[in-house]
N, C-alpha and C positions, 0 to 999 in steps of 0.2 A: 304759864300752862293754859292751854285752851280747854275750857270746860265744855262737857257735852251739851249742857243747857244753852250755851252761847251758840254752838253750831246749829242746834235745833231751832233756836230763835231766828237766826239768819235765814235758814231754809223756810221757816214758817212765814217770815216777812216777805220773802220772794214769792211765795204762793199768794199771799195777800195782795202784793203788788200786781201780780198777773191778773187777779180778779178785779182789782181797781182799774187797771188798764182797759179791760173788757167793758167794765161798767161805765167808764168815762166816755166811751164811744156811743153807748146806748143812751145815756142821759145828757150827752153834749156838755160835759163839764171838763175844763182843762185837766189833763192827767196829773200834773204836778200839784195842782190845787186839791184834787181829790185825795192824793197820797198824804199830803200834810194833814188834811182833815181826818183821814183814817188814823194816822199816827197819833193825833191828839185824842181821838176817841178810844184808842186802845187802852190807855192808862186807866180811865174810870171804869171801862167795861171789865177789864181783867181784875179789877179790885172788888167786884161784886162778890159777896159771900157765895161760895160754892164754885165760882170760876177761878178765883185766885189760886187755889191749890192745883188746878190743872193748867191754866194759861199764864200764871204769874211770871214765868220765865221770860215772857215777851217784854214786859216792862223793865226787866233787869238789864237788858242789853242797852248799852249807852254808846254815844258817839265819843270817840277818843281822838285827840289830835293826830296821833300816829296812824290810826285806821283811815282817817279822812285824807291826811296829807300824803302818805306814802302808798296807799292802796287805791283809793277811789279817784283822787285828783289826776294822777297821770293818765288813767283810762279815759277820763272825760276830755282832757286836753288832746290826747292822741286822736280820738275818734273825730273830734271837730276839725283839727288841723290837717289830718291825713286826707280827709275828704273835701277840703276847701280848695277851690280852683284859684290858684295864685294869680292867674292872668286877670280874672274878674276882680280880685282883691286889689291888684295894682291899678286897675281902672278907677278905683275909689280910694286910693291910698291916702290922699290928702284928708278926706273926710274921716276915714277909719283911724288913721294915726292921730289926727287932731282930737277926735273924740276920746280915743284910748289914753292919750297923754294929757293934752291941753284940757279937754273936757273933764277928765278925772281930777286934775289939779284944781280947776275952777270949782268943781263940786266939793272937793275935800276942804279947801280953804274957806269957801263960802259957807258950808254947813258948820264948820268949826267956829267961824266968827259969829254967825247968827246964833248958834246955841250958847256960845259963851256969854252973849249979851242978853239973850231971851230967857234962858233957864232960871236966872235969879228972879224973874218975874213970877215964876210958879214955885218959888221957895227953895231952889237948888243953886248953890254957888259951886260951880264946877271949874277946875283949872283948865286953862286953854289947851294944854297938852292932851288932856283927856278928850275934849271935843274934837281936837285935831285927829286923834287916834280913831275916834268913831267915824269921822269923815272919810278916812282912808278905808275903813272896814266896809262902809255902806255904799261907797261910790261906784263899786264894780257892778256891772249888770250881768244877769243870768239869761242866756238865750233859749234855754230849754222850752219853757212854756210859750215864749213869744214865737219862736220859729215854728212850733207845732201848729199854733193858731194861724200864723201867716200862710202856711201851706194849706191848711184847711179852708181858709177864706179866700185864697188866691191873691194874696198881696204881691206887688211887683217884685221880681227876682232881685233887682238891684237893691231895693230897700232891705230885703232879707239878708243880702250879702253885707250891707253896711252894719246891720244889727249884729250879725254873727262875727264879722271881723272885729268890731269894737269890743264885743264880749270876750273874744279870744285873746286880744292883745291887752285889754285893760286888766285882765287877771294878773298878768305878770307885773304890770306897773303898779297895780294896787298892792300886791304883796310886797314888792320892793319898797314902796313908800311906807307901808306899815312897819316893815323891819327897820327902816331908817328912823322912824319915830320912836319905836321901842328902844333902839340904841341910844337915842337922845335922852330918853327918860332914865335909862340905866346909867348913863355916863354923866348926866347933868347938862344943863344949858350954859354955855360960856360965851354967849354973844356971837359975833361975826364968825369966829373960828368954827363954832358948832354948825352954823348954817353952811359954811363952805365945805366942811367935812361931810355933812349930810348930803349935800348936792353931789359931791364927789363920789360918795358911796352909792347913791342912786344911779348915777351915770355908769359907774364901774359895773354894777350888777347887770344893767341892761346890755352894755357893750359886750362884756365877757359872756353873758348868756347867749347872745347872738353868735359870737365866735365859737364858743364851746358846742353849741347846737349844730353848727355847720361841720365842725371837725368830727363829731360823733356820727352825724348823718353820713358823711363820706366814708367812714369806717364801715358802718352797717351796709352802705350801698355796695362797697367792694365785697363784703361777705355774701351778699345776695347774689352777686354775679358768679361766685364760686359754687353755690348750692342751688342755683335756679332750676336745676332739673328735678329737684324734689319739692313738691308743692307744700308738704307739711313742714319741712325745715324752713322754707322761705317764710311761710306764714308765722311760724314760731319766732323766728328772728325779728320780724316786724312787730309782733305782739309784745315781745319783751323789751323792745327798743325804748319805749316810753318810760317804763320803770327804771331801766338801766341808766338812761340819761338823767332822769330826775334824781335818783338816789345818788348817783356818782357826783352830781352837782352839789348835793348837800354834804357829801363826804369832803369834797374840795373846800367847801365853806368852813368846815371844822378842822382843816389841816393846814399847817404852814408848809409851803413848798420852797426849799432853799431859803428859809427864814422870812419868806414873804407871805402875807395873808391875802388870798384872793377871795373876792366875793362875786359869786355867780348866781344869777337868778335861775333857779331850777325850772320855774314855769316857762320863762322865755326860752331857755335852752331846749326844753321838751317841745315847745311850740314850733320853734325853727326847725328842729330835727324832723318832726312829723310833717311839716310843710314840704321840706326837701324830699323826704322819702315818698310822700304822696304825689308830688308833682314832677319829680325828676327820676326817681328810681322805680316807680310803680310799674312801668312798662316791662320790667324784668319778669314779672309774674305772668304765668300763663292765664288765659281767660278763666279757667276753672279755679285756680288759686286766688285770683283777684276777686271773683264772686264769693268764694269761701271766706276770704279775709274780710271783705266788706260786711258780710252777714255776722261774722264772729265779733268784729269790733262794735257793730251796732248793738249786738246782743249784750256784750260786756258793758257798754255804755248805758244801755237800758237798765241792767241790773244795778250798776253803780248809782245812777240817778235815782232809781226807785228806792234803794236802801237809804240814800242820803235824805231824800224828802220824807220817807217814813220815819227814819230815826230823828229827823228834825221835828216832826210832829210829837214824837215821844219826848224829845228834849223840852219842847215848849210846855207840854202838859206836866212834866215832872220837875221842871226847873225850880230850884229853891229861891225864887224871887217873888217879892210882894208886888205883883202887878197892879193891885188896887191902889196902893199908895203912890205908884208911879204913873197912874193913868194920864194925868195932865202933862208931865214931861214927855211921855211916849206920844201922845196926840200932837203936841207941839213939834216934836221931832219928825213925825210923819209928814206934817205940813211943810216943814223946812226942807226936808230931803226932796219932796216932790217939787217944791219951788226952785231949788237949785239945779234939779235935773233940767227943768225948762230953760233956766238961764244958761246952763252949760251947753245945751243943744244949740240954742240961738247964737251964743257967743262963738261957736265954731262954724255953724252953717252960713250965717250971714256974711262973714268975710270970704268964705270959700265961694259963695255965689257972686259976691262983688268982684273978686279977683278973676273969676271964670277959669280957674285952674282945672276944674272938672265939670262934668255935666251938671246942669242946674238941679238943685234940690227943691222940689215944689213945697209950697207952704203946708199942704196936706201931709207931706212926709215929715216935715218938722214937727207938726202937731202929734203925729203918731209916734215919732221917736221920743218925744217928751213924755207921752203917756205910757209907752210900752217898756219903760225901764224897770222891769221886774228884778227883784233881788232874790237870791237863793243860795245855792250850794257854797259858793266861794265865801260869801259873808259869814256863813256858819263856820266854815273851816278856819277863817282868819280869827274870828273872835275866840274860838276854842284854843288857838295857839297862844293866847295870852297866859302867862304863868298864873297859877292859883294864888301865889303870894305877891302878885304884882301890886306895887304901891307907888303912889305919886305924892310928891310934896304938896301940901295944901288941900289934900282930900280930907274932908271932915264928915262925910255921910256915914251913917251907921252900918253900911254894908260895903263889901269889897268893890273895887273899881271894876273887876271882871264881871261881877253880877249886874252892875249898873249898865255896862256896855252890852251885856247879853240881853238884858231887858229891852233896851232901845233897838237892838238888832232884830230881836224876835218881833217886836211891834211893827217895825218897818217891813219885814218879810211878810208877815201876816196881812198887812194892809195892801201890799202889792198883789199878793196871791188871791185874796178874797174880795178886794174892791176893784183893782185895776184889771186883773186877768179876765174876770167874767164879762167885763164891758168891752173887751178888745174887739170881739166880732162886731158889736153894734157900731163902734167907732170906725172900723174899717169900712163897713157898709155905708155909714153916714158920710164918710169922706170920699166914697165911690172909688176906693182903692182895690175893689174886688173885681173890677171889669177886666176880662181876659184880653191879652195882647192879640192883635190881628194875626200874627204868625201862628200862634197857638190855636186860634180859632180855625185857621185854614188847614192846619195839619190835622186837627181833630175831625174836621168835616171830611177830609179825604179818607182818613182811617175809618170813620163812621160808615162811609160808602162801602169800603172794602169789607168791613165787618158784616154789614147787612147782606151784601151780595153773597158772601160765603155762607151765611146763615140760610139764605134762600136756596142756594144750590144744595146744601146739606139736607134741608127740609124736603126738597123734591126727590132727592135720592132715597130718603127714608120712606116717602110715600110709594115710590116705585117698588121698594123691597117689601112693602106691606106692613111697615112698622107704624103707620099713621092711619087711623080709622077715617072712613069717608065722612063721618059726622063731624070730625074735628078739622078735617083738611080745609074745607072751604073757609071756615072762620079764621084759622091761623094764616091761610094764604092771603086773605084780605088784610089782616093785621100787618103781615110782612110787607106787602105791597104798599100799604099806607105809610109804613115807617120809612121805606126806601124813597117814596115820593117826598116825604117830609124832609129827609136829609138832603135830597137834591134841591128842594126849594130853599132850604136853609143855606146851602152852599151858593145858590144863585143870589141870595140876599147879601151874602158876604162879598161876592164879586161886585155887586152893585155898589156896596158901601166902600170897599177898599180897592177894587180893581183886581185884574188878574195877576198883577205883579206879585202880590203877596202869595199867591198859589204857586207861582214859579219859584219864589224863595223857599216856600215850604217843601216843594218837591226836590229842590237842590239840597236843602237841609237833610232830607231823607237819604239822598244819594251820598252825601258826605258820611252819614252814619254807616251806610253799607260799606263805603270805602274804608272807614276806620276799623270796622270789624274784620274786614278781609285783610287789611294791612297787618293787624295784630297776629292773624293766623300765619301770614307769610313769615313774620319774625319768629314766632314760636316754632315753625317748621324749619328755621335756619335758612330760608331761601333769600333773606336779605340780612345785611349786617345791622348792628345797632345804629351806626352813623346814618345809614340810608333810612332806617325806620324813623329816627328822630327828625330827619329832614322832611320826610313825607308827612309825618304826624304833625309837625309844626305848620306845614302848609295847610293841612286840613283844618287844624284848630283856628288858624287865622281866617280861613274862608267861612267857617262856621260862625265865628264872632261877627264878621261883616254882615252875614245874613241876619243874625239876631239883632244887630244894631240898625237894621233896615238900610244897609249900605251895600246892597248886592252889586250894584254897578261899579263900585270902587274896588272890587276884588282884583288883586294882582296875582295871577297864577304862578309867577316865578318866586314869590316871596315866601319864606318859611321861618323867619325869625324876626323878632322886633324887641323893643325895650322891655316888654312885659315878660319875656323869657329869662327871668332873673337867674335862675340856677343854671340854665344852659349857658348863658353868657359868662357866668362866673367860672364854670368849669373850663370853658374855652380860653378865658383869660389866664387861668392858672396852669393850663397845659403848656409844657415846653416841648416844642417839636424836636425830635431826635433824628438827625439825618434827613434824607429825602425819601418819600414813599416810592416804592417800586412802580414802574409803569404798569405792570400786570395788576397790581392791587388797585390802582386808580381805574384801570379799565374794568375790573370786576365790579367796582362800586358803581361805575357808570351804567354797566349792563344791568346790574340789580335795580338801579333807579328806574331806568326806562322800562324794563320788563315788569316791574311792580306796577308802574303807572298803567301799562297796557292791561294787566290783569285786573286792576281796580276798575278801570273803565268798562272792561268786558263784564265784570260782575254786576256793576250798576245797571247796564243796559239789559242784562238777563233778568235780574230780580224785578226791576220796574216793568220790563216787558211782560214777564209772567203775571204780575199783578194786573196790568192793564188789559190783557187779552184772555184772562182766565175765565171770564164770564161773558154773557151776551151783552151786558152794558159795560161801558168803560168806567174804570175807577177814578182816574184823574181827568181833568179837563183836557180834551184831545189836543188842542193847540199848545197848551202848556206842556203836556207830556212830550209832544213831538219836538218842541224847542229844547227841552232838557236832554232828551235822549240823543238828539242830533249833536248837541254839544259834546256829550260823552263819546259818541261814535267818532267824532273828529279827534278827541283826545286819544282814543284807542288807535286810530290810524296813524297819527303823528308818532306816538310811542313805538308802534310796531315797525314803522319805517326806520326809526333810529336804531332799534334792536337789530333789524336786518342789516343795516349799514355797518354796525359794529361787528356783527358776526362775519360779514364779508371781508372786512378790512383787518380784523385782529383775531381770526380763528385760532391761530397757532399760540398767541400769547395767553389766551383765556381758555385753552383746551382743558387744562386741569380743573378750572372752576366749573366748566360745563359738565365735566364728569361727575363732580361732587353734586352739582345741581340736579343731575339726572337721578342719582340715588335719593336725594332729599325729596324730590317730587314724587317718586314712587312710594316712599314711606308716608308722605303727606296724604297721598290718595288712600292708602290703607288706613291711616288714622281717621280720615274723614268717613270712611265706611264704618269703622268701629263706633264713631260718634253717632252715626245714624242708627246703628243697632242698639246702642245704649239708650238713645232717645225712645226707641220702640220697646225697650225692656228685654231685649234678647240677651244682652250681656251686661254684667255688672261693671262698676267702675274698676274694681280690683281685677276682674278678668280681662278687661280692656287693656290695662297696663301689662298684664302677663302676656297677652297675645302680641302686643307691640314688642315687648322684650324678646319673646321667643322667635317670632317670625319676621321681625324687622330686617330689611336688607342691609347688611353691613357694607362698609366701603366708603361711606361718606365721612 
């Protein structure tokens, strides 16, 4: 039964977490570090006479394995995997997978062996199986604090992806390894057979986790196609998918099916399902639903992370462990864990660099990857999964094994949060990893020009209308003119340093963003099929990547799929063609494809043209703008000619589709008008839907 005090405690901790988040931005302290510190301080504060009677309920709320494992963990996994770009992940798959599996095994075994031989030097004889269990617990990394600081200090995107990918996938491997070791302890060690069975169990959990995740993701994806017209239903299905896959995996693990015991990694299954839904099925959502879902998942993850770190602080402060007597073992353990993180990173990255299977990993990245291995939520969750009555043969200490492992885990987490995390910004700056990329600088310079020119126009309008006093006008006008002059000089310096090519890439990148937004709208309006949408989106994604990787000249306009489109290629491989498509259907798709390309090119030239000629001064470098716009004008002409040719040759075959298209275009224009009114506050979102339903033209 849920006690009212527990509910009040959760709500109070969320209020405290919100305050801590706000304070962390003001005092420039990592959010997760501040949360743990606040959690630690809550226990002694609420114990003060006079306060315990009012706020004592806060210290009574405890972390339970069930709360962490079944409620918080699926949320954290889903939010990270759903928003991860799998194409970028595949670009670094060797590094990520090697760190998540190989690096974790190196760390686990290394920590276990070192502690087994070193702990007796400080008066503790610990069985190897206990140190091995601790190695599995502490070897998984937590990306929350690291990625927040990477974003704040402007660390390279690829480095952030490697950190996030490693953290996401070593969660599953760490828990799988932990469960294997627990099984060995409970069943006893019987030599080679135990090792073989352990390896087999580990492999089975990983493989079945991947397979089950894909199966469940395909089921949820089909459900989304049925209900995609309703934003709230689609968002609800996606939000429950993580817990559904996670809990169903655990049920399978506890059930024999046809007399066979299957072992599925619930974390890996949830990760794979979220990756599939985020990268393959996300396009089903309307732009509004996608934005809504993104904000909701981020909010849920924020609440889950906040509660985990606050409750971790409470756990540390109230744990019934004699930390003073274990200070030497804890200090030794912290040093060992830090050392084997360095060894694991270099053991993985040196061979990858030598084999040249991926882009080179610089030495500065290796150093930061070694230092930035913070521990957090998962280590807490894993150690609390150990049964209270857990016992190991040969354990002679005067306290339970679980308390000993909890003490070591707490020590390592506090060390990473209070020593490593605060120094992260200094190390990033020292290694000069905070220098912006040329493409980002070029884009920001162009947008800075547009921002200031709009501000100047708005300011002059306000003066004309009498809203700016003469005494302030001259001063503000000079400040604006100086700012505009500075941004132009800054852009000229970038041109001198990097050349105009990077500005052409930046403008092309902006054009692709316009195309992607317009393409999504065509799909939502049912003016193109899913197949056409996927093909065009794939083409735009490939072009965007080539620009980001400074390979603008290598773009192939006809290419729309490659080896990194894992889920698309998997679906294509599993699809069994039934009969032959009708000629009219093929013609419809061709017409949709060329018409969409024509619309995308027209939209790009219009948006960029409006930006360039909106003010007295040009926003973009004139010759760069002319080159990009000329390219899109050519695309538009080519697509228009193909559309005209198809209409002339196949009017009769596609007449039915043209009729549907007319209805959809009319309704799309009405929806666009309502979006405009909604943006101006004339109609609410609910009224917008009612008007569309009541006045939409039927027949499509």
